LUMMAR-261121 format. One record per residue (C-alpha): residue number from 1; x, y, z. Coordinates in Angstrom, 1 decimal. Layout:
# LUMMAR-261121
NUM, X, Y, Z
...
This chain:
# LUMMAR-261121
1, 0.0, 0.0, 0.0
2, 1.4, 3.4, -1.0
3, 0.8, 6.0, 1.7
4, 0.1, 9.6, 0.8
5, 2.5, 12.3, 2.0
6, 1.0, 15.8, 1.9
7, 3.5, 18.6, 1.8
8, 2.9, 22.2, 1.0
9, 5.6, 24.9, 0.6
10, 4.9, 28.6, 0.8
11, 7.6, 31.3, 0.0
12, 6.9, 35.0, 0.4
13, 9.2, 37.5, -1.4
14, 9.5, 40.9, 0.2
15, 9.9, 44.1, -1.9
16, 13.5, 44.8, -3.0
17, 13.2, 48.5, -2.1
18, 12.0, 50.0, 1.2
19, 8.4, 51.2, 1.4
20, 7.5, 54.5, 3.1
21, 5.3, 54.2, 6.3
22, 1.7, 54.3, 5.3
23, 2.4, 53.5, 1.6
24, 1.1, 50.4, -0.1
25, 3.6, 47.5, 0.2
26, 3.2, 44.8, -2.4
27, 4.7, 41.3, -2.1
28, 4.7, 38.1, -4.1
29, 5.2, 34.5, -3.4
30, 4.9, 30.9, -4.5
31, 2.8, 28.1, -3.1
32, 3.9, 24.5, -4.1
33, 2.9, 20.9, -3.6
34, 6.0, 18.9, -2.7
35, 4.0, 15.9, -1.6
36, 2.8, 12.9, -3.5
37, -1.0, 13.5, -3.3
38, -3.3, 16.3, -4.5
39, -3.9, 19.0, -2.0
40, -7.5, 20.3, -1.9
41, -9.0, 23.6, -0.8
42, -5.6, 25.4, -0.6
43, -5.8, 28.8, 0.9
44, -2.9, 31.2, 1.6
45, -3.5, 34.1, 4.0
46, -1.1, 36.9, 5.1
47, -1.2, 38.2, 8.6
48, -1.1, 41.8, 7.4
49, -3.3, 41.6, 4.3
50, -6.6, 41.1, 6.2
51, -9.1, 38.3, 6.0
52, -9.1, 38.1, 2.2
53, -7.0, 35.2, 1.0
54, -4.0, 36.1, -1.3
55, -4.4, 32.7, -3.0
56, -7.0, 30.0, -3.3
57, -7.2, 26.8, -5.3
58, -9.6, 23.9, -5.3
59, -6.7, 21.5, -6.0
60, -2.9, 21.6, -6.3
61, -1.5, 18.6, -8.0
62, 1.7, 16.9, -6.8
63, 4.8, 18.8, -8.1
64, 2.7, 21.8, -9.1
65, 3.4, 25.4, -8.0
66, 1.8, 28.7, -8.7
67, 2.5, 32.3, -7.8
68, 0.5, 34.8, -5.8
69, 0.6, 38.5, -5.0
70, -0.7, 40.6, -2.1
71, -0.4, 44.0, -0.5
72, -1.1, 45.9, 2.6
73, -0.4, 49.4, 4.0
74, 3.0, 49.6, 5.6
75, 2.7, 50.4, 9.3
76, 3.3, 54.0, 10.3
77, 4.7, 53.4, 13.8
78, 7.1, 50.5, 13.5
79, 8.4, 47.6, 11.5
80, 6.5, 44.3, 11.7
81, 7.0, 40.8, 10.4
82, 4.7, 39.7, 7.5
83, 3.8, 36.0, 7.4
84, 2.0, 34.1, 4.6
């Protein structure tokens, strides 16, 4: 019996240039399926982009990858970590 091994990878790319406080910060990334079974109902969120997903897919086949983009307003009072 072959056992399924689900495995998802998410990479977020930060902007190459600094963004002014309060300005729109845009980022990109890649979500990939490194496992040997199809992933279903894939949703990528970002802790600073709000409740709207930056990526959704009904299915992501083994070995497949796809890009996503998102944005948020850069904080005006400090630096923060952004996590997808």
